[in-house]
N, C-alpha and C positions, 0 to 999 in steps of 0.2 A: 618723029624726031629720032634719029639714031646717033650713036656716038656721043651721048651726053656725058660730060666729065664733071665730077664733083671735086672741088678743092676747098678745104676749109669751110665747108657748108655752103659754098656758092657753086653755080653751075657754069659750064663753059663748053664750047664746041672745039676748043683747042686740042690738038693732038697731044697724047701723053708726053712725047719727047719735048713739047713746047712748054710744059708746065712743071717746074721743079717741085711745086707744092702739091702735086697730085695726091689725092686721098684714094681715089678709085674711080672706076667708070662702069657704066652699064649701057646696053643698047636697048632702047624701047622701040619696038615695032608698032605698038599700039598703046596709047596712054591718054588719060584725061585727068583734070584736076577737079576735086570735089571739096568744097569748104576748106581750101588751103592745103589739102593733102593730095599727094600724088596717088592716083588710082591707076593701075596699069595691068596689062596682060601681055603675054608673050615676051618676057624679059630675058635677054641673053646676058650672062655674066661674062665680062671681059676678063681673060686670064690675069690672075694676080690681084684681083679686087674681090672683096666680099659684097655680094648684093645687099645683104641686110644692113651692113654698116653704111654703104653708099645710099641706100634707100632711106634710112633714118636721117642721114644728114641732109638729103634732098628735101624730105618732108619738113625738117626744121627750118631750112632756108625759105621754102615756099610759105610756111605758116607765118614766119616773121615778116615776110614781104607782103603777104596778102590778107592779113587779119585786119579787119576794120578797127581802127584805134579809137574812133570817136573824137569829140572835141572836149578837152578838159574844161572844167567850169571854174569861173572866178565869180563868186557870189558877192554882190554889193547891196547895201541897204540905204545908201544915200548918194549924193552927187559924187561922180567918179570921173577922173581923168585917165584915159588909157595910157598904158606904159608898154614898152617894147616887148615885155614878157607876155602880153595879152595876144600877140600874133599867134594864130592857130588855136585860139580858145574861144569859148563863148562866155559872155558877160551876162550873168543872171541878175537883173535889176529888180528889186522889190520896191524901191522908191528912188526918187532923184533923177538926175539927168546925166548923160555921158558927154564928155568933152574929148574931141579929137585934137591932140597936140600937134605942133609943127616940129619938123626935124627929128622925129623919133622912128618912123617906120620906113621900110624898104619897099621898093616896087614888088607887088605881088603879095605883100602881107595882107592877111584877111582876118578880121575879127567879127564874130557874130554877136549880136546883142538881142537878148530876149527880155521883153518888158513884162514881168510877172506881176502885173497890176491892172486894174480896170481903168486907171487914169492914163492919159497920154503922157509921154515924156519927150524930152528934146535931146537930139544928138547934135551937139553944137561944135562949131569951129573955135579955135583958140583965139579970141579977140579978133576974129576976122582973118587970121593968118592962113588957115587951112581952107581950101576950096572943097566943099562937099557938093558933089554933082548927083542929082536925082535923075537917072536916065529916063524913067517912065514919064516924069513930068517935064523933062527938058528944062530944069531949073537948077540953080545953085543956091547955097545958103544953108542955114540950120534946117534940120529935118525933124518933123514931128512923127513919133512912133506911137501909134494907138495902143490901147490896152491889149495885152497878150500878143502884141506884134513881135515879129522877128525880122531883124535887119542884118544884112551883110555889109560890112565896111571894108573896102579894098583900096590899098594905096596903089594908084596907077602912075603917079609921077612924083617921086619923092623930092626931086630937085626943085619942084615948084609947089610942094605940099598939096597935091591934088588927090582926092579920094572919090570913089563912087559909093553911093549908099542906095541899096535897093532891098526889097523884101516885102513880106506880107504885113499889112497893117500900117504902112507909111501913109500919112494923111497929107 
């Protein structure tokens, strides 16, 4: 890649005259990324920009974009009904069942559920309002998650409250 331009910590291939927020630019004739950091060789400094400043900003942008964030945990010790804030999290259940409500999630929202128990638990729909599809079993309805099981719940059609539930330990 050559002609990489850094602006406010982001990168672009725009020409300097096209970007009023230009911070600086460098040309990379050979580069690669290792653990979120730009590792490079044969760097040419474009006149008017400092390679070190641009390099640091590029590393910061790559690190922010490429660092594995993990799934935040929501620990529960009894029956629990999912809330919109659970999207993108994992629910750590030590006891009780999980209920999937209707009208809460958007298409593509994913919630992971970990059953930290030797006993099975239920992932239930709200009074029959949500459709829980088990792709592997080709069935719908409440889902039983065995002890130490892990399930992914994904909203696939929020207009009809439809979710897929799959994972390890589904009985």
